[in-house]
FILODREN-463187 format. One record per residue (C-alpha): x, z, y; chain; residue in one letter. Coordinates in steps of 0.1 Angstrom, whole numbers, plus 5000, padded with zeros to 4 digits. Each point is the difference from the previous one (the first is absolute). Layout:
<atoms>
X / Z / Y / A / a
...
</atoms>
This chain:
<atoms>
8068 / 7994 / 7062 / A / m
5012 / 4968 / 5008 / A / m
5036 / 5005 / 4996 / A / n
4996 / 5007 / 4964 / A / y
4981 / 4972 / 4993 / A / i
5023 / 4976 / 5017 / A / w
5027 / 5019 / 4983 / A / a
4982 / 4994 / 4966 / A / g
4997 / 4965 / 5008 / A / l
5033 / 4993 / 5005 / A / i
5012 / 5018 / 4968 / A / v
4977 / 4982 / 4981 / A / a
5014 / 4966 / 5014 / A / a
5030 / 5009 / 4995 / A / l
4994 / 5012 / 4962 / A / g
4981 / 4962 / 4993 / A / f
5027 / 4984 / 5019 / A / a
5027 / 5017 / 4977 / A / l
4976 / 4992 / 4969 / A / w
5000 / 4961 / 5011 / A / f
5036 / 5002 / 5005 / A / d
5008 / 5015 / 4968 / A / g
4979 / 4975 / 4981 / A / t
5016 / 4969 / 5014 / A / e
5034 / 5013 / 4995 / A / i
4992 / 5007 / 4963 / A / t
4981 / 4966 / 4996 / A / t
5029 / 4984 / 5011 / A / g
4978 / 4981 / 5028 / A / r
5028 / 4990 / 5023 / A / y
5032 / 4993 / 4968 / A / a
5023 / 5018 / 5022 / A / n
5037 / 4994 / 4991 / A / g
4987 / 4968 / 4978 / A / n
5009 / 4967 / 5012 / A / p
4973 / 4975 / 5002 / A / l
5008 / 4965 / 4985 / A / p
4990 / 4973 / 5026 / A / a
5005 / 4961 / 5006 / A / t
5015 / 4991 / 5032 / A / i
5004 / 4963 / 5013 / A / e
5026 / 4996 / 5026 / A / i
5001 / 4968 / 5019 / A / p
5034 / 4977 / 5004 / A / a
5008 / 5014 / 5030 / A / t
5003 / 5036 / 4988 / A / a
5040 / 4991 / 4998 / A / a
5002 / 4997 / 5035 / A / t
5018 / 5022 / 5021 / A / s
4966 / 5017 / 5011 / A / d
4998 / 5035 / 4988 / A / p
4960 / 4997 / 4997 / A / r
4983 / 4976 / 4980 / A / t
4961 / 4997 / 4994 / A / l
4993 / 5000 / 4964 / A / v
4968 / 4998 / 4978 / A / q
5003 / 5031 / 4973 / A / v
4977 / 4999 / 4971 / A / s
4984 / 5022 / 4972 / A / f
4990 / 4996 / 4967 / A / d
4966 / 5014 / 4996 / A / a
5001 / 5019 / 4964 / A / d
5035 / 5012 / 5006 / A / t
4988 / 5012 / 5037 / A / f
4976 / 5020 / 4988 / A / a
5014 / 5012 / 4973 / A / g
5031 / 5015 / 5020 / A / h
4973 / 5020 / 5023 / A / f
4979 / 5007 / 4967 / A / h
4971 / 4986 / 5014 / A / r
4971 / 4981 / 4976 / A / s
5001 / 4958 / 5006 / A / p
4997 / 4990 / 5031 / A / l
4968 / 4979 / 5015 / A / s
5004 / 4969 / 5012 / A / k
5004 / 5008 / 5038 / A / s
5028 / 5027 / 4991 / A / e
5019 / 4969 / 4978 / A / r
4997 / 4976 / 5032 / A / d
5017 / 5027 / 5020 / A / s
5031 / 5001 / 4978 / A / l
5017 / 4976 / 5021 / A / t
5008 / 5013 / 5033 / A / v
5026 / 4990 / 5029 / A / a
5037 / 5021 / 5003 / A / g
5027 / 4999 / 5023 / A / e
5037 / 4998 / 4979 / A / l
5029 / 5020 / 5019 / A / t
5033 / 5000 / 4992 / A / r
5020 / 5031 / 5003 / A / g
5039 / 5009 / 4991 / A / s
4986 / 5020 / 4972 / A / t
4976 / 4975 / 4985 / A / g
4963 / 4983 / 5007 / A / y
4971 / 5017 / 5015 / A / e
4966 / 4987 / 4999 / A / l
4972 / 5005 / 5023 / A / r
4964 / 4992 / 4990 / A / l
4986 / 4992 / 5032 / A / t
4966 / 4985 / 4991 / A / s
4966 / 5019 / 5015 / A / d
4983 / 5005 / 4963 / A / n
5022 / 5013 / 4977 / A / l
4985 / 5007 / 4966 / A / p
4994 / 5035 / 4993 / A / v
5019 / 5024 / 4995 / A / p
5027 / 4980 / 5018 / A / l
4979 / 5008 / 5033 / A / n
4997 / 5033 / 4994 / A / e
5038 / 5001 / 4993 / A / i
5003 / 4985 / 5033 / A / r
4978 / 5019 / 5022 / A / a
5020 / 5032 / 4988 / A / f
5032 / 4990 / 5010 / A / h
4995 / 4979 / 5032 / A / d
4976 / 5012 / 5023 / A / d
4994 / 4971 / 5018 / A / t
4992 / 4987 / 4969 / A / n
5013 / 4962 / 5006 / A / k
5026 / 4998 / 4970 / A / s
5010 / 5015 / 4964 / A / l
5039 / 5001 / 4998 / A / r
5014 / 4995 / 4963 / A / a
5038 / 5000 / 4988 / A / t
5004 / 4969 / 4982 / A / l
5019 / 4993 / 4966 / A / r
5008 / 4970 / 4979 / A / g
5006 / 4974 / 5028 / A / l
5040 / 4986 / 4995 / A / p
5023 / 5016 / 5028 / A / a
5005 / 4966 / 5017 / A / d
4970 / 4975 / 5003 / A / l
5013 / 4966 / 5001 / A / q
4985 / 4972 / 5017 / A / p
4980 / 4977 / 4975 / A / g
4979 / 4979 / 5021 / A / g
4965 / 5014 / 4986 / A / k
4984 / 5030 / 4992 / A / a
5008 / 5024 / 4977 / A / t
4982 / 5025 / 4980 / A / r
5014 / 5033 / 4982 / A / w
4989 / 5026 / 4981 / A / t
5010 / 5033 / 5017 / A / v
4990 / 5041 / 4998 / A / q
4985 / 5013 / 5034 / A / l
5008 / 5037 / 5004 / A / e
4977 / 5014 / 5020 / A / l
5002 / 5037 / 5020 / A / p
4984 / 5028 / 4983 / A / s
4965 / 5013 / 5008 / A / v
4987 / 5038 / 4995 / A / r
4975 / 5020 / 5016 / A / f
4980 / 4973 / 5016 / A / v
4969 / 5019 / 5007 / A / k
5023 / 5032 / 5009 / A / l
5017 / 4978 / 5024 / A / k
4965 / 4986 / 5016 / A / a
4988 / 5033 / 5006 / A / i
5029 / 5012 / 5022 / A / t
5001 / 4965 / 5019 / A / k
4965 / 5006 / 5008 / A / a
5003 / 5038 / 5008 / A / a
5031 / 4986 / 5025 / A / f
4978 / 4974 / 5016 / A / d
4972 / 5019 / 5005 / A / f
5018 / 5026 / 5016 / A / a
5017 / 4971 / 5025 / A / n
4963 / 4987 / 5007 / A / t
4990 / 5042 / 5006 / A / a
5028 / 4999 / 5024 / A / v
4993 / 4970 / 5019 / A / t
4961 / 5003 / 5003 / A / l
5009 / 5036 / 5014 / A / a
5023 / 4989 / 5027 / A / i
4977 / 4971 / 5010 / A / g
4970 / 5024 / 5003 / A / l
5023 / 5022 / 5021 / A / i
4992 / 4977 / 5031 / A / g
4961 / 4994 / 4993 / A / v
4992 / 5036 / 4994 / A / l
5022 / 5009 / 5034 / A / a
4981 / 4976 / 5019 / A / l
4963 / 5007 / 4992 / A / w
5004 / 5040 / 4997 / A / l
5014 / 4994 / 5037 / A / g
4974 / 4980 / 5008 / A / m
4974 / 5024 / 4986 / A / m
5018 / 5030 / 5018 / A / k
4994 / 4979 / 5033 / A / i
4967 / 4994 / 4991 / A / a
4993 / 5039 / 4989 / A / e
5015 / 5012 / 5036 / A / a
4984 / 4976 / 5020 / A / s
4969 / 5013 / 4984 / A / g
4990 / 4962 / 4983 / A / l
4995 / 5014 / 4967 / A / i
4976 / 5029 / 5013 / A / a
4977 / 4972 / 5017 / A / a
5003 / 4978 / 4965 / A / f
4987 / 5030 / 4981 / A / v
4970 / 5010 / 5022 / A / s
4990 / 4964 / 4995 / A / i
5007 / 4993 / 4960 / A / v
4989 / 5039 / 4994 / A / q
4964 / 4996 / 4990 / A / p
5012 / 4977 / 4973 / A / f
5031 / 5016 / 4985 / A / l
4978 / 5031 / 4996 / A / r
4982 / 4985 / 4976 / A / l
5030 / 4991 / 4979 / A / l
5020 / 5035 / 5009 / A / f
4970 / 5028 / 5003 / A / p
5026 / 5027 / 4999 / A / t
5023 / 4992 / 5027 / A / i
4995 / 5018 / 5033 / A / p
4985 / 4979 / 5029 / A / k
5024 / 4990 / 5019 / A / d
5030 / 5004 / 4982 / A / h
5030 / 4974 / 5003 / A / p
4998 / 4992 / 4966 / A / a
4970 / 4980 / 5004 / A / l
5019 / 4978 / 5026 / A / g
5028 / 4997 / 4979 / A / m
4974 / 4989 / 4968 / A / i
4981 / 4975 / 5023 / A / a
5032 / 4984 / 5012 / A / l
5009 / 4998 / 4963 / A / n
4973 / 4987 / 4989 / A / l
4998 / 4972 / 5026 / A / a
5033 / 4991 / 4996 / A / a
4994 / 4994 / 4964 / A / n
4968 / 4976 / 5008 / A / m
5022 / 4982 / 5022 / A / l
5023 / 4992 / 4974 / A / g
5030 / 5021 / 5018 / A / l
5016 / 5014 / 4975 / A / g
5035 / 5012 / 5016 / A / n
4975 / 5018 / 5027 / A / a
4979 / 5018 / 4973 / A / a
5025 / 5014 / 4982 / A / t
5016 / 5025 / 5028 / A / p
4962 / 5007 / 5011 / A / m
4992 / 5007 / 4966 / A / g
5026 / 5028 / 4996 / A / l
4996 / 5013 / 5038 / A / k
4961 / 5006 / 4988 / A / a
5012 / 5016 / 4964 / A / m
5020 / 5023 / 5022 / A / e
4974 / 5009 / 5020 / A / e
4976 / 5004 / 4972 / A / l
5026 / 5025 / 4983 / A / q
4994 / 5023 / 5030 / A / k
4966 / 5005 / 4989 / A / l
5010 / 5007 / 4961 / A / n
5003 / 5037 / 4990 / A / k
5026 / 4988 / 4973 / A / t
5031 / 4982 / 4997 / A / d
4996 / 4983 / 4965 / A / d
4963 / 4989 / 5001 / A / t
4985 / 4972 / 5017 / A / a
4968 / 5003 / 5020 / A / t
4967 / 4980 / 4999 / A / d
5007 / 4984 / 5029 / A / p
5038 / 4990 / 4991 / A / m
4984 / 4989 / 4969 / A / v
4974 / 4979 / 5016 / A / m
5027 / 4984 / 5025 / A / l
5020 / 4988 / 4971 / A / l
4972 / 4986 / 4982 / A / a
4990 / 4978 / 5030 / A / l
5037 / 4993 / 5006 / A / n
5000 / 4987 / 4963 / A / t
4970 / 4981 / 5004 / A / a
5010 / 4986 / 5036 / A / g
4967 / 4983 / 5013 / A / v
5019 / 4964 / 5014 / A / q
4983 / 4988 / 5030 / A / l
5030 / 4976 / 5007 / A / l
5024 / 4987 / 4971 / A / p
5031 / 5017 / 4999 / A / s
5033 / 4991 / 5016 / A / a
5015 / 4990 / 4966 / A / t
4976 / 4980 / 4988 / A / l
4997 / 4979 / 5035 / A / v
5038 / 4996 / 4993 / A / a
4996 / 4984 / 4970 / A / i
4964 / 4980 / 5003 / A / m
5005 / 4992 / 5040 / A / g
4964 / 4992 / 5012 / A / l
4988 / 4993 / 4965 / A / s
4996 / 5039 / 5001 / A / s
4969 / 4998 / 5018 / A / v
4980 / 4985 / 4971 / A / r
5004 / 5034 / 4980 / A / l
4984 / 5021 / 5034 / A / f
4965 / 5002 / 4982 / A / l
5016 / 5007 / 4963 / A / p
5025 / 5025 / 5013 / A / i
4974 / 5020 / 5021 / A / l
4974 / 4999 / 4973 / A / l
5024 / 5013 / 4973 / A / v
5016 / 5026 / 5023 / A / t
4967 / 5013 / 5015 / A / g
4989 / 5007 / 4966 / A / l
5030 / 5013 / 4989 / A / c
4998 / 5028 / 5029 / A / a
4965 / 5007 / 4988 / A / v
5009 / 5007 / 4965 / A / i
5027 / 5018 / 5016 / A / a
4980 / 5020 / 5020 / A / f
4972 / 5008 / 4975 / A / f
5026 / 5009 / 4968 / A / a
5020 / 5024 / 5025 / A / t
4968 / 5020 / 5013 / A / r
4988 / 4999 / 4963 / A / i
5034 / 5016 / 4983 / A / l
5004 / 5022 / 5029 / A / g
4967 / 5014 / 4991 / A / a
5008 / 5010 / 4961 / A / l
5011 / 5031 / 4991 / A / p
5031 / 4992 / 4988 / A / v
5012 / 4988 / 5033 / A / f
4980 / 5025 / 5022 / A / r
5020 / 5033 / 4982 / A / r
5030 / 4986 / 5020 / A / t
4984 / 4987 / 5031 / A / n
5021 / 5018 / 5027 / A / p
4971 / 4998 / 5025 / A / d
4980 / 5020 / 4978 / A / l
4998 / 5037 / 5006 / A / s
4981 / 5010 / 4969 / A / q
5005 / 4986 / 4967 / A / v
4971 / 4993 / 4980 / A / p
4993 / 5013 / 4968 / A / t
4983 / 4987 / 4971 / A / t
4979 / 5027 / 4979 / A / g
4995 / 5001 / 4966 / A / g
</atoms>
């Protein structure tokens, strides 16, 4: 079912992206193929042998708004119409790079579309003489900027996000291999040495209140206890493999392959609530010793969340709509008319 939901969301996202991109193309948001009028101020040193010259580029507010089919610009937008640039002389003419951090809209969008580093916007420059002669003072020229075309911005953003998250997923998976191998290996040693069995005998009276359907002295109780303890101590890396191992043990008691049992749901709910006796490692890394001040608020909030999760799981599990699909119940309750 989840696969169909994800597929529907992807199709819907692509549909909205194509609709927005089509609207931007038909309305001429980026004025593709139309040169943008501008005024460029070139210092006297522009005629030297240096192939690159720092210049200042300015745009007329009304011309700029009309070129990109925009409403009259606000005062802050008008103030951003003078930007810094870099003039480059080549064998085929001049190229201008707009290097200001704050380019006016939509020039900043055009730059982000063509430059992944978002540092400069390249434009072919028309209107300058083939050979600028030194004049001893700065000169101003009215020129035409031929900007690169922009199409399918939203579709490109979705594609880029898909590749970025795929890369993140692979990096995360590879990074977890060592952590999972370490803690699963330690749990295997603890199981073989009898430490988990001893731990179960200690915490079993408490866990039986939360998980009454799990048989006495079952290995799942030990994994659950270790998982909850790791969460309480803020050891997220240790809690993950222990939680996976606990679910694996609980699945051995499950009569079906596609429906979670009450203990599975309870464990997931308590993990989500996550009672914290100590701040997490991430919080300590960010706040340092100041994270100790949050001890009481964290304990109260996560403790309250755990209580709500416990009662919500018990109450929802008792409803007929969920009891009908409960793998632990051998008889399905019926409602009479």
